[in-house]
C-alpha positions in Angstrom: -30.9 28.3 43.6 -31.8 31.4 41.7 -28.6 33.0 42.5 -26.5 30.0 41.3 -28.4 30.2 38.0 -27.8 33.8 37.5 -24.0 33.2 38.3 -23.7 30.3 35.9 -25.4 32.3 33.4 -22.9 35.2 33.9 -20.1 32.8 33.7 -21.1 31.4 30.4 -21.8 34.9 28.9 -18.3 36.1 30.1 -16.7 33.0 28.6 -18.5 33.6 25.2 -17.6 37.5 25.2 -14.0 36.4 26.0 -13.8 33.8 23.2 -15.3 36.3 20.6 -12.9 39.2 21.7 -9.5 37.5 21.6 -8.1 36.9 18.0 -5.4 34.5 17.3 -2.5 37.2 16.4 -0.3 35.8 13.6 3.3 35.9 14.6 5.8 37.2 11.7 8.4 34.5 11.2 12.0 35.1 10.6 11.5 35.2 6.8 8.9 38.0 7.2 5.7 35.8 6.5 2.6 35.5 8.9 1.8 32.0 9.0 -1.5 30.6 10.3 -2.5 27.0 10.6 -6.4 26.9 10.1 -8.4 23.6 10.6 -12.0 23.5 9.3 -14.4 20.8 10.6 -17.9 20.0 11.8 -19.2 23.6 11.4 -16.2 25.3 12.7 -12.9 27.0 12.0 -10.0 26.8 14.3 -8.9 29.6 15.1 -12.3 31.5 14.4 -10.7 35.1 14.7 -7.2 35.8 13.2 -5.4 39.0 13.2 -2.7 39.9 10.6 -0.5 43.0 9.7 -1.3 45.0 6.7 1.5 44.8 4.2 3.1 41.5 5.5 2.6 38.3 3.4 0.3 35.7 4.7 0.4 32.0 4.5 -2.9 30.2 5.4 -2.0 26.7 5.9 -5.2 25.1 5.6 -6.9 21.5 6.2 -10.0 19.8 7.4 -10.4 17.5 10.2 -11.0 13.8 9.3 -14.6 13.0 8.1 -16.6 12.5 5.0 -18.3 16.0 5.0 -16.9 18.3 2.3 -15.7 21.7 3.5 -14.1 24.7 1.6 -12.7 28.1 2.7 -14.1 31.2 0.9 -12.5 34.7 1.6 -13.8 37.3 -0.7 -13.2 41.1 -0.8 -13.4 43.5 -3.8 -11.7 46.3 -1.8 -8.7 44.0 -0.7 -8.8 42.3 -4.2 -9.2 38.8 -2.7 -11.2 36.0 -4.2 -10.3 32.8 -2.6 -12.2 29.6 -2.7 -10.2 26.3 -1.8 -11.6 22.9 -1.1 -10.2 21.5 2.2 -8.6 18.2 2.4 -7.0 16.3 5.1 -3.8 17.2 3.5 -2.6 20.5 4.2 -2.8 23.4 1.4 -1.1 26.8 1.5 -2.9 30.0 0.6 -0.7 33.0 0.1 -1.6 36.7 -0.1 -0.5 40.1 1.1 -3.4 42.4 2.6 -2.8 45.8 1.3 -5.3 47.8 3.4 -6.7 47.5 6.9 -10.0 46.1 7.5 -12.2 42.8 8.5 -12.7 39.9 6.1 -15.3 37.3 6.8 -14.2 33.7 5.8 -16.7 30.7 5.7 -17.5 27.3 4.2 -20.2 27.6 1.6 -20.8 23.9 1.3 -24.3 22.8 1.8 -25.9 19.2 1.9 -29.3 18.6 0.4 -32.0 20.8 2.1 -30.0 21.4 5.2 -28.7 25.0 6.2 -25.4 25.9 4.7 -22.2 25.1 6.7 -21.7 29.0 7.0 -25.5 29.4 8.4 -24.5 26.6 11.0 -21.6 28.5 12.3 -18.6 27.7 10.0 -17.3 31.2 9.5 -14.7 33.4 11.1 -13.1 36.8 10.9 -9.6 37.9 9.6 -8.8 41.3 10.9 -6.1 43.1 9.0 -4.4 45.9 11.2 -1.8 48.5 11.0 
């Protein structure tokens, strides 16, 4: 029985690492724009990791899953000159920007209900990787 538990833990650990190491690579459409559909919901963003190319326009098409809880999308970086804070709704919204330098940006929801931890603290965050 002990060996099965170890095997199960190794499988779960490997699955978790795999999920963290494989970003969604944004395709470049025929018009030269990288379009990403991003959904926010019950303490998650999907996809959670996104990879885009530097110098290529990005369109984040964002919405929230059905439900009453409010969510937003925050992306801030002085170095990349980004200051995005957009309320998520059930209808899609488009956020446009062109990343000018490579780097990693954390995106998150900063909503919080009463005395509960913020949505970000409950796991509602992700990473946008800008690569050459």
